[in-house]
N, C-alpha and C positions, 0 to 999 in steps of 0.2 A: 948511905945509898945516894946516888946522884939525884939531883932535883928533878931532872927530866923523867927518870925512871919512876920516881914517887908520883909525879903528875900522871904518868901513863897508868899506874896502878889504880890511883884514885878514879881516873876516868873509866877504867874497866869496871871497877866496882859500881860506879854510878850508873853505867849502862845496864849492868846486870840488875840493879835495883829497879831501874825504870822498866825493864822488860818484865820483871816479876810483878810490879804494880800493874802493868798493862795486862798481863795474863790474868791476874786476879780480877781486874775490872771486866775483862771479857767474860770470865766465868760467871761473875755476878750478873752481867747483862744477859747472858744466855739463860741463867736461872730465872731471872725476872721475865724474860720472854716466854719461857716454858710455862711458868706459873700463869702468865697472862693467857696463854693459849688454852691451858687446862681449865682455867676459870671461865673463859669465854665458852669453851666447849660444854662445860657443865651447865652454864646458864642457858645455852642454846637447847640442850637436851632436856633439862628439868624445868625450865621456867619460861622460855620464850614460846611464841606461837609458831616458830619456824618448823618445829618437829611435833606439832600438836596432832591429835587424832582427828582426821577429817573423813574417814571412811571405815565402814564395817563390812568385811567380806565373809560370807557364810558358805560353807561347803558341807556336803554329806546329807542334805535333806531330800526327802522323798514324800513322806506323809506330811511333814511340816512345810510351811513356806518360809522363805528367807525373812519375810516381814515379821512372821511370828517369832522367829529366833531373835531378830534385831530388837523387837519390842521387849521381849523378856530380858535380853542382855542389858538394855538400858545403858549403853556405853556413853560416857560423858564426852561427847565430841567437843573439840576446842581445847581440851585439857592436854598438856604435854604428854606424849605417849609414854614416856618413862615413868610418869607418876600415876598411871592408870592401874587400878587394882584388878589384876587379871583373875585372881582367885574369887573375888566377889562376883565378877561377871559369870564365871563358871557355875557358881552356886545358883545364880538367878536362872541361868539357862537350864540347869538340872531340874528345876521345878516344873518344866514342861513334861507332861506324862509320857510322851512319845520318845523322850531322850533317855538313852541307856548310858551314854557317857559323852563328855565334851572336853575339848582341849582349846584353850584360848592363848594366843600368842601375839606378839608385836611384829609387824612387818613394816620396817622403816621405808619411807620417812613418816607416814601418817596413817597406817592401816592397822586396825585390830582384826585379826583373823580368827574366826570361830569355826572349828571343825567338829561336826556333830556326828555321833553314831546313834542311829535310831534303833528303838526296840523292834524286834521281829516277832510277830505272832506265830507261835508253834501250835496253838490249840485255841478253841473257843468255848465259852461258857455262857449260858443264858442267865442273866442276873437282872432282877427287877424289870423284867419285860424287855430287856435289851440284849443283843448279842455282842458280847465283849471279847476282844482278842486278848490272849494271855501269852506272855513271853516266857522264856526259859527260866526266868527268875520268879515267876508267879505274879507278875504285875499285869492286872487287867487294864490295859492302857488305852484301848481304842474301841470304837463302836462300829459294828458292821450293820448294813441294812438287812442282810440275810446271812444265814450260816455260811461261812466260807469253806472251801475245800481243805479243811484242817481237822484234826482230831477233836471230837467233842469231849469235854470233861464236865463232871458234875460234882458239886460240893454242897451237901445239904445242911451242914452245921451252921448255926446262927452265931456262934461265938466268933468275934472278929479275929482273935489270935489263931484259933484253930483253922478258921477259913483261910487266912493268909498262909499259914504253914502248909495246909493241904494244897493250895495253889502252887506253892513253891515246889513241893514234892512232885506233883503232877507235871508241872512245866519242865522240871529238870529231867524227869524220866522220858517224857515225850520228845524232848530235844535230843536225848541220847539215841532214841529209836530212829528219829528222823535222820540222824547223821550215820548211824551204824547198821540199822536194820529196817530200811524202808518197807521191805516185803512184809515183815511182821507188823509194822505200823498199819499197813493197808488192811490187815485182818481185824483191826480193832474197831468195834462199834462205838464204844465210848470208854472213858476212864473215870473213876470216881475215887474219892478219899474223904474221910471224916477227920483225919489228923495227918501229921507229917509222916507217920509210920504205917499208914493203912492204904497205900496206893494199890488199886485193883483195876484190872482191865477186863472188859467183857468183849469177847470176840464175836464176829458176825455169825459164826456157826453155833453160838450158844455157850461155848466153853468160857471159863474165866481164869484169870491169872492173878494171883495175889503177889504183888511185887514188894510190898512193905515200904520201907523208906527209899530215898534216892541214893543212899550209900551203896557202894560196891555194884553199881548198875552194870558195869561191863561184865563182871563175873556172872551176875544174874542173867544177863542176856545170853551168855554162852550156855548156861544151864537150861534155860527155857527153850532155846532153839533146839537143843538135843532132845528134850522131853517131848516137845510137840511133834517131833519127827519120829519118835520111837515108842511113845506110850499113849495109848488111847485112854482118855480120862475126861471128866466133865470139869474138874477143878485142878489147877496146878498152883503150888505154893513154893515160890523161890525167895521168900522173904529172908530165909536163912540158906543161902546158896550152897553151903557145904552139906546141908541136910534137907534137900528138897522133898516135898511130899506131893502126892496126887490123890485124887478121889474119883472113883468111877462114877 
């Protein structure tokens, strides 16, 4: 092989090796830059004060004030937003009696957003000299100065477990009637229960309806609506809706 050709070949191989080294160096440099950017971003998000919580925004309150929710939430302002325990905040807000549910989220760059769903009273009960509002889950969560324009319910049992289950049954059935049969609800003087399976309604005209448990309430509603319209009786029992009974 001529000497000039040999030199040209070695020069070509040399240029290729230099380009390959340059390409490797560029890839390494790019990798280092990417890692640096990622590390800087992670530090900014998780450890720096740049993205720290500096505000709490509360929505969905009516009975409660924003200050009450913020106080219960106890958000650690100044802590990086990414490191704030949202579940712990939710648990603290749920301790407020008027709160049915709560959702806590991050709103960048520095806001903790708390969305509250408050309980809604569907009935009222007199307890220890106070008028308490009761929601569809049986929680007596608020106090009224006077009986509100809601259905009165009564629970005479002193056993805490039976009382709570009675409230749950009454609250659930009253909520169903509010949504699906307001005309029937308007005929009720008061409801009572001594257990979760003994819900009974007393109508304004003196008749009574034994509802039983809150299970199968939609079917029971269909049956009692038909019975009240077609059968004259003083007592109606739809606790077993497939076999309802009446008493003159």
